[in-house]
C-alpha positions in Angstrom: 26.4 -2.6 40.7 25.7 -3.2 37.0 27.8 -1.1 34.6 26.3 0.2 31.4 28.4 -0.6 28.3 26.9 2.2 26.2 29.7 4.5 24.8 32.2 2.7 27.0 35.3 0.7 25.9 36.3 -2.6 27.5 39.9 -3.2 28.5 41.4 -6.2 30.2 44.5 -5.6 32.4 46.3 -8.3 34.2 43.3 -10.7 34.0 40.8 -8.1 35.2 38.0 -6.5 33.1 37.3 -2.8 33.1 35.3 -0.3 31.2 36.6 3.2 30.4 35.3 6.3 28.7 36.1 9.9 28.2 33.4 12.6 28.8 33.2 16.4 28.7 33.3 17.8 32.2 29.8 19.0 33.1 31.3 21.3 35.8 34.9 22.4 35.4 37.2 20.9 38.1 38.9 23.2 40.6 42.3 22.4 39.0 43.4 23.4 35.4 42.5 20.7 32.8 41.5 20.3 29.2 37.8 20.0 30.1 37.5 16.2 29.8 37.6 13.4 32.2 38.7 9.8 31.9 36.5 7.5 33.9 37.3 3.8 34.7 35.2 1.2 36.5 35.9 -2.4 37.1 33.5 -5.2 36.1 31.9 -5.4 39.5 31.4 -1.6 39.8 33.3 -1.5 43.1 36.3 0.4 41.7 35.2 3.6 40.0 37.5 6.6 39.5 37.7 9.8 37.6 40.8 11.6 36.3 40.6 15.1 34.9 42.8 15.1 31.8 45.5 17.7 31.6 46.0 18.5 35.3 49.4 20.0 36.2 51.8 17.5 37.6 52.1 19.3 41.0 48.4 18.9 41.7 47.4 15.9 39.6 45.0 13.6 41.4 42.3 11.0 40.9 38.8 11.2 42.3 37.6 8.0 43.9 33.9 7.5 43.5 33.7 3.8 44.2 34.1 1.5 47.2 37.5 0.2 46.3 40.8 1.9 45.6 44.2 0.3 46.2 44.5 -0.8 49.8 42.8 2.4 51.1 40.0 1.7 53.6 36.9 3.9 54.0 36.1 4.5 50.4 32.5 4.3 49.2 31.1 7.4 50.9 32.0 10.9 50.0 34.4 11.2 47.1 38.1 11.0 48.1 41.0 12.3 46.1 44.6 11.0 45.9 47.7 12.3 44.3 48.7 10.5 41.1 51.1 10.9 38.2 50.0 12.6 35.0 48.5 10.0 32.6 47.2 12.1 29.8 48.2 15.7 29.1 46.2 16.4 26.0 42.6 15.9 24.8 43.4 12.5 23.3 43.4 9.5 25.6 44.9 6.4 24.2 44.3 2.8 25.4 48.0 2.6 26.5 47.5 5.6 28.8 44.3 3.9 30.2 46.3 0.7 30.8 49.0 2.6 32.7 46.4 4.4 34.7 44.6 1.2 35.7 47.9 -0.5 36.7 48.7 2.5 38.9 45.2 2.3 40.4 45.6 -1.4 41.2 49.1 -1.1 42.6 49.4 -1.6 46.4 51.5 1.5 46.9 50.2 4.1 49.3 48.8 7.4 48.0 48.8 10.9 49.4 45.2 12.0 50.1 44.5 15.5 48.8 41.7 18.0 48.7 39.7 19.2 45.7 42.6 21.5 44.7 45.1 18.6 44.7 46.8 19.9 47.8 47.7 17.6 50.7 45.1 17.3 53.5 46.1 18.9 56.8 47.0 16.5 59.6 44.2 17.0 62.2 46.3 15.5 65.0 
C-alpha cells in the first residue's frame, strides 16, 4: 500500500522508516481525549495504528487499522484495539513521544485486547 507523504512527518526508528501525523478527530472517540489522534504507518503500509491523544491511563488503547501489529495474528480486517501506556497527554505531540510509541508498537510483548471503551474483551470460552 502506498503511503501519501502530504502533511506527514518521516521518522526512522531502529532502522525502520515510518510516517506520522496528528489530525483532528472527525468523530469523537468513545473514551475521553483532547480531540486529536496520532497516526503512524510504516513504509510498507502494513502497520497502521491510531492513538487518541489524552486518553485516561486506565482505558488507554491503540486502534490497529493495518495488517501488522506486534506478534498479534488476525489483523487486517475489522479494527482491533489493544491496551497501551499513555504516550501523549496534551494537545502537543513531540517526536520523542512518537518514537516511544513506535518502539512500544514494535516490541514483541503481548497486549491485552480491549473494546472501543478500552475495557478488556470478555472471554467467550
